[in-house]
N, C-alpha and C positions, 0 to 999 in steps of 0.2 A: 524292880531287880532286871537287870536283862539276861535274856539264858545264860549259861555258862555250860562248859560240861565238864563234871572231876573225873579224875583221874579212876580208872580200874584196872584192879591186878588181877590173875586168874592164880592166885597164888604160888603159881613155882615158878617167878622172877619175871615175868613176864607183864606187861602194862601196856594198857591204853590210854593215849590222853593227848586232850587239847592245848595242851599249855602253851605250846612253838602258837598255836592260831591267836591263839587271846590274847598274848603277848605283843604281837603284830598287828592286830586290830585296833588297839587300841591308842586313841590320839594324845600329840603332846601335852603334857601337863605339869604341874607344880613338881609331882615326882620322878621325872625326867630330868626335871633339871637340878634333883636334888641327888641324882646317878651325877651327872653332866661334873658339875662342881666337886662331888664328893671326888670322884674320881678320876675326871678328867686336870684339874690344876694340877697335879703332880708335874704332867712337863712341864710346867711351867717353873718348877724347882728345879731338875734337870735341865733347864737352859741358864737356870739363874749360876746353878752352880758350874755348871764347866765354865762358863764366861767369865767369870767371879779370877777363876783360879789361871786362866789364858791373863786374865789384867793383870794381876795382884802379881806374875811370877818379879818382875824386876821388882817390885819393893820387898819382896821376900829374898832378894841376893842381897840385899844393901845391910851393911851390917847398921846393929841396931833396933834388926825385926824380931831379933827375939829366936830365929833360927837360921842354924849354922846351913845354907844350902843356896845351889847357882841355878841362876834362872834358867838353864839348859838343865838341869834337874826337874825343876816344874813342869817344865814342857815337855820334857824327856821321858823320865825314868817314871815320875807321879800321871802322868798321862795317858802312858802304857800301863802303868797298873789299872789304871781306874778302866781302860778300853778291855783288859784281862778282867778286871773284876763283874763289868758288865757281863762281858760275854758268859762264863762262869754260871755268874746268879742267874743270866736268862735259863739257861739248863737245868742247871739246878731247881730252882724255885719251878721253871714251866713245868717238869714234869710233874713235881707236887701239890700246882695248882691242879691239874687233872685226875690228880690222883685223889685230894682234900680236901676242892673245892678253890673258888673262888672267890669270896669271899676271908676266911682263914688266911690266905696267903696275899691279899691285898693291906688286909695289917699289917702279918707279920715284915713281909718287905717293906713299908714306909717307917715303921719302929726301925729298921733296919738299918736305912738310909738317913734316919734323926738322929741313930746314936754315933753311928758311923761321922758326920757331918759337926758333930759338937765334938765332939775327940780329936777331930781335924784341926779346930778352931786351939785346942787346949796342945797345939804342938810342941816341942820342946828341945825336939831331935828329927834329923832329915826323915831317918826310921821313922819314928811314931805318925809323922805323916804321909810319908810312901804308906805304911801299913792302913794307916782310916781311907789312904784315897781311893784304895783296893775295894777296905769294905762297902766303900760308899758306895763304889759302882756297883759292888754285888748285889747291893739295895735295890736301885735302880736297875740294874738288869732285870732283876725279877716285878720288878713293877710293870714295865713293858708286859711278860707274859699276863701276870697275873689279870690287871685292868685293860687292854685290849680284847681278852675274851669274855670278860664279865661286863665290858662294856655293848659290844657287838649279841650279846644274849639277851641283854633287856631291853635295850632301844630297838622301837619297831622297823619293820624294815622298811616302812616309806621315808625315814630319817634317819638311818643309819650310813650312808656314803657322805653327806654332808658332817654329821656331827662326829663320828670317826675322823675325818679328817682337819675338823677344827681344830680337837682339841687333842690330834700330836701335832697340829701346827702352832699349839699352845706351848709349845718350848722355846718359839719364838717372844711371846711377849717376855719370857723370862729373863730369855737373850738380851731384850732389849733394858732391862729393867739389872741387870748384872754390869752391864756394859757404863751405865751411869749412876748405880751404886759405886761401882769403884773407882770412878772420879772422885768420886766427895769422900767415901773410905780411905784412898790414900790421898787425901788433902793434907799435908803434915799442921796447916794452922788450922785444922778443926782436930785432929787427931795425931797422938803419936804412933812412930814409924810399927813398935811392937803391938801397937792395940787395932788400929785400922782391919787391918785385910782378918784379926781375927772377929772383927764385931761381923765382920759381911759373911762369913760363916756363922754364925751365930744368930744373925736373921732369918738365914734358911733354914734353920731349926726350928725358928720360932712360928712362923708362914707353913712350914709341916705341922707342927701342932696342931695350929686351926683345921688343916687340911683334914689332921687324924679326930678328930673331934667329929667332924661332917660324915665323915668314912664311915662312923660305928653305927650311921643308920640307912646305911647301901646294903639290900639285903642280898642272901645268895643268890646264885640265879638259878633260876627253878628249872632252866635246861638240864643243867648240872646235877639238880638234885629229882627229878623224876627215872635219871638214865641209873642213878646213883642209888637208887632203892629207898628215894625219899617222898615218892610219889603225894602221899598225902603233906606233906609241907610244901610239897608244891603248888599243890592243888588249893593251901588256904593261904599261901602269899600271895599268889596271883589273884582268886576271889576280894585280899582284903586292897588288895591295889585298885580292882576295878568298881569296887564300892566309892573310893574315897576318888576315883577320880570321876565318877557318874555325879556324886554331889559336887563336884566341884563344875564339869560341865553343865547341870541341870538334864541330865536327857542319860537315856538307856541306850547302851554300847550295842553294839547289832553282833548277833551271832557268829563265834568262830567259825572258820573259813575250813576245818576236817581236821583230823584226830590223826597219831601217829603209832604208833607199835612197836615196841622194843624188848628187847631181852634183857634186862637189867644188869649192870658186871661193876663191881667195887673198884675195878684199875684197868689197865692194859700197861701190855709191856713196850718195851723200846723197841723188842724185833720187830710187833706187831704195827708200831709206828711206824717207824720207816718204810714198811714193805707198802704199806697204806700210803703215805706222801709221795714215795720213789717208783713205789709197783704198780697201785691202784691209780694216783692220779699225774705219771710221770710229766705230761705237758703240763699241767701245772708244778708243777715243783721247778721247771724249766722256767716258768713264768715269775716261781718267788725271786728265782739266784739272779735274772736280768734286773728284776727291777732293784733289786736292795744292790747290787753290785754296781748297777753304772749310777743311782743317786748317791752311794759311800763316792765313788771317785769323781761326780762333781763334786760334790763338797769339798771335797780334799784339794782340789786343783783351784779353786775361788781361797777358801776360810784358811787351810792353814796354813799359806804362806800371807797371808791378807798383813796383819801388820808390817811385814816384813818387805812385801812391793811399793807398800805406802811411805815407808819410810824414805827404800833403799831406789824406788828411780821417781820421787813425788816429794823427797825431803819434809814430807810430815814430822810434826813433830813425833817422840813416843808418845805423851801425855792426852796427846789431840786424838789417837788411833779411834778411842769408847767412840767418839762422837761418829764416824764415821762406819764404826758397826754399829753399831744403832739405826743406823739410816736401811744396811741393808738388812738389820731385823728382821725391820719393819715391811719390808719388801716381804718378805720370808712368811709372814703370816699375815697379811694380807691375802695371798694368794689361795691358801684353805677356806678363808672367812668366804672370799669375794668370789669362786668358781664350787666351792664344794657343792650347793646346791645342785650343779650341773651333774655332778657325780649321779645324781637321783634320779633327774629328768632326761637329760639328753642320754646320759650312761657309760658307765664304764670300761668298754673299750675304748667309746672315741675322747672321751677324755683321756682316759692312763695314757692313751695313745699319742695326744697333742700335749700332752704337756711335760711329755719325755722329750717327744723330738722339739717342741718350742724352746727347751730353756737347753739342749743341745743347740740346734740351729743360732741361738738367739749365743751363745757362749765362741761357736767358734766365728762369729761376727764382730766378739770383743775381741777376742784374738789378734784377728786382722787389723783393728783398730788403733790396741795394743803393739804390734807390731811396728807401723808405719809412726807410730809416736805422734798420733792423731788425740792422746788422750789427756787428760790433766788430772787430779786427784779426786775433784767431785766430779769428772764426766765419765772415769771409771767405775766409780763408786756410785753413779747411776743408771748404769751397763751392768752390773752385778747388783743390781736394785731389778733391774727388769726382767735377767736370768731366775733369779731364785723366786720373784715374782710364780714364775713356769714352774721350778724345778722344785719352789717347797712342797708343792699343791700334788705333783707329781712322783714325793719322795712320801707325806702322806697317804697316800693311795697305793701307796707300799704294803704298807702296813696290814690298809683295809687291805691290803688283794689275800694276805696269807693269813687274817685271820677270819677270813668267809670262805673261801672256798674249797677248805679239809675238811672232814666229819669231827661231830663237835666230842668226842670223846680223846681225838688228837688235838684242838686247836693250838688249847696254848703252847703247847710243844710245839706245834708248825712255829708259831710266830719265833718261838723262843727261838728256835733251828737258824730259824729264817734272818731274824734280829743277830741272832749270832753272829752269824757270817757277814750281814754287811757291817756290823760294827768292827769286827774285826780287818774286812776291807779297808775302811774306811782308818780304822785308829790307830791300824798296824802297816799294810803295804800302803796305805795310801800315804803318809808319812814318808816312806821307801822311799817310793817314787818321787816326791814330788820336794821335797826338802833341799836334794841338793839345785833343782831345777830354781825354786824359788829364791834361793840364798845366794843365789851364786849372782848377780848382780848383771849379766848377762840379756839382755832383751829378748834373745830365740829362745833360751831358755825359760823361758814360765810362758813365752808365746804356746813352746808344746805341751808342756802342764794343764794350760788351757785346750788344747786340743785334745786330751789324752780321754780326757775328762769330759768335754764336751760329744765326742765319739763313743764313748761308752753307754752314755745316754741318749743316742739317738741310738747305735745298736738296739737296749734295750726299749725303746718304742716303736721297734718294728717288731720286732720278739710281742709286745704287745697289742699291736697290730690281729697280728696270727692268732695271737693264744690265750686273750684276755678273755675273761669268763665274764658272761653281761649279768649280772648277778643284780643289775640294779631292780629295788621293788619284790624283791623274790623273798621270800623267806629262806636262812639258814638252812635248812631241811630237806627245799625243795634244790639247794644248791649242791651240798653236797649232805645227799641221805646218811645220818648216825650209822656207822658201824654197825650197831645192837639192833638196827630195826628191822622188823619183820615188815615187809608190804612188798607187795606187787612192780613190776620196772624198777629195781631198783639202778642193775647195768646204764641204765638209760642217763642217772645223774656224771656219770665216770666219764675220765677223759681229760 
């Protein structure tokens, strides 16, 4: 058995522990795959959910769908309520996640999502559909806070960047599935008008139930446990994982690199969280805001009027837009999959800056070609695919960044805040800015929409060049010391 350092307490709410160092020195194992599958696959459900709703809007508006609703209400009112639910759910569940633990909340939020999605499938009136779209978003927003904080606290520092990026990028696997699934489910030769769209939601429930079964085996974050007075449970959990991995690898683990001493606490108030994020780490707060707003506007510049642009300018049939969307969704997933490793080797600052600037510059180029009339539906989709290859990697790195650059006690709330802000910017401000531009039928207006998204992405890249934190291969406690930490040199981690 390898040497471990059990947590010790002085009996006065202060604990010294090597748990973070013990977790960070673990080699990749079956245990880590269980975490990735149990926690990360929910992003696939989010992508599936959003894409299906966008693609079934026209069907829901048809007579015989079983629901008295217009396409504009589905893409307008229902979409806005989903966004509002996601923002409020992130903030509400984010606070609960920091207070009551990662595991309790990532179970509760998935149950909320599953129940709301099932009820959406049973919609019989528009108000029912709207209500459960809000509650579905409420659950998904909570997932972002609970899941990202848990993943970063359980995955070793050597792999944290690539794992986080790929998991966040897996949203687009769901988007591909949603795009292709909607083609089948909306085929009236296979399913009646009032059944196909309901089965689309029901499939999301089935997949969610499978994830729920796997997620039961994902443990609480030991990092959260030792700060909240559960140092014995944290020590026992890490010890059991060490034994499992040593048996799997057939070798002893090296000794942990160090210890940390903290004053334990049960909860932390909103005032302390705000003071920490904006007072103690103002440069990091600016970085988080820039990254989230930049990616939100770029995505809306391209995807909000995606179908409208293809139909209006290139006469693509409504029923065929799903194929084009599946192509750009594939580009979105391949970016984090292929570039994620570089965030742990080349480094965060270089890669965040590069992906933001490249996607912005490439979108400027696409806008120029579109304005000249040099593109077809196929070549425009190819351009979008390349732009989003880099943009998706950058967007995923925004989630990684805000989940690792703030102290552990504020992690879930920091994720929730920046996610809510980015989602609001993308889902509320973005459509208000881009809807009229992309739907006007005027080439110059669509070019302007592209240019706005590209400019904000480039601006975020420039901010990252100056403010991004070199967090690669560093422990979370080294990047941002816990507020409860008792150690010399704490000031050196701030800024």
